N, C-alpha and C positions, 0 to 999 in steps of 0.2 A: 101833792102826790103825783099829779100828771107830769109835772116837771121832771121828777125823779125817775118816772117811768120812761119818758122821752130820753133823758140823760143815759139811763141804762141801755136803751135800745141803740143809741149812738155808739156808746162805748163798746158794746157787743159787736157792732158793725165794724168798728175800728180794730177791735182784737182779732176778729175773723179775717179782716183784710191783712193784717200783719202776719198772721199764721199762714194764710194761703200764699202770700207773696214770698215769705221766707222759704216754704216747701218748694215753690217753683224756682226762685232765683238764687236762693241761699244767702240773701241779704234783705234788710227791711224796706219797705216802701217810703216814699217821700211823703211829706205833709200833704202835698197837693194830691197824690195818688190815694192817700186815706180820705181826703175831702171827697174826692169822686165816689169812693166806696161807701161813704156815709151819707150819700144823697145830695152831693154838691154843697154842703154846708162850707162856711168860710174856714180858711186856714186857722183863724184865731179861735174859732169853736173847736177845731181838731186839737189845737194846742191846749186848750182848757181841759178837754177830755184826757188827753195824754198826761196832763199834770194830775188829774183826779185818779187816773188809773195808776200812776206812779205812787201817789200817796197812799193808795189802797194796797200796794204791793203786788199788783197784777202785772206790771212791767217794770223793767229797769232801763234808765236812760243814761247815756253818756253824753253830756252836752258838749264835750270837747271834740267830738267827731260827727261827721254828716251820717245820717241814718242811725244814729246811736241808740237803737232801741232793741231790748232783749225781753223775750217772754219769760215769765216766771212759771213755776208749777201751777200756782193759783190761776193764772190767765188760762191755761189750757184746760183746767177743770171747769172754768166758767163757760167757755165756748163749747166744749163737748156736752154740756147738760142740755 
């Protein structure tokens, strides 16, 4: 249970980072920028959580382009709770 709670916390930090970054710059952050926002975890950990967020329908990713992350309606509802 603790691992799930920690994972949810990191995913929430990543979602908040993406939302704030898009609001400010009009494009998504890099993996390294998300890593810093999530407490300096490794980029592979960020990638893991991005994959989880994608499979949960909270974000959409376009692997063909750099910074290919889009927020879904589900993600904005999670962050605003």
